[in-house]
C-alpha positions, 0 to 999 in steps of 0.5 A, spaced: 810 573 793 813 576 799 818 573 803 815 571 810 820 575 814 817 581 811 810 580 814 813 579 822 815 585 826 820 581 830 824 579 824 823 572 824 821 568 818 818 562 816 824 557 818 829 557 823 835 553 823 837 548 828 845 548 830 846 541 831 853 541 833 850 546 839 845 541 842 849 537 846 846 532 852 840 537 853 837 532 858 843 534 863 843 541 861 841 547 865 841 554 863 839 559 868 836 555 872 831 552 867 831 544 865 826 545 860 829 541 854 825 546 849 828 552 853 835 549 853 834 548 845 832 554 844 837 558 848 843 554 845 841 551 838 835 555 835 837 560 830 832 565 828 836 569 823 834 575 826 841 579 826 845 581 820 850 576 823 845 570 823 841 571 817 839 566 812 835 563 806 832 556 806 831 553 800 827 546 800 830 541 794 822 541 792 822 548 790 822 548 782 827 554 783 832 551 787 836 547 782 838 553 779 840 557 785 844 551 787 848 550 780 850 557 781 852 557 788 856 551 786 859 554 780 861 560 785 865 556 790 868 551 785 875 554 785 875 555 792 873 548 794 871 543 789 869 538 793 864 542 796 862 544 789 861 537 787 856 536 793 852 542 792 851 540 785 849 533 787 843 537 791 842 541 785 841 534 781 836 531 786 832 538 786 831 537 779 829 530 780 825 531 786 818 528 785 814 533 788 817 540 785 813 546 786 813 553 786 815 556 793 809 557 798 
């Protein structure tokens, strides 16, 4: 399998992140004369991860490999932030128990 971003010339992958803290009241916002909500959302809050500063990798809990990744991540941050580590471990458990576990597509 190949990462989806490796098949797209513009560097985009299968997923984008919506930065909810940046959405604001879209119906009242205009950017450069545009009042289309999608345009505003796209300019303000959709992160396609196309730069070194914004790259990301999405794991769905139903991915049968996600729990191993989440446990490793939780372990790596435990000393720095025990509370966050516990929350990530909870996600790992949810992933292990997901009723629709499957290989990534």
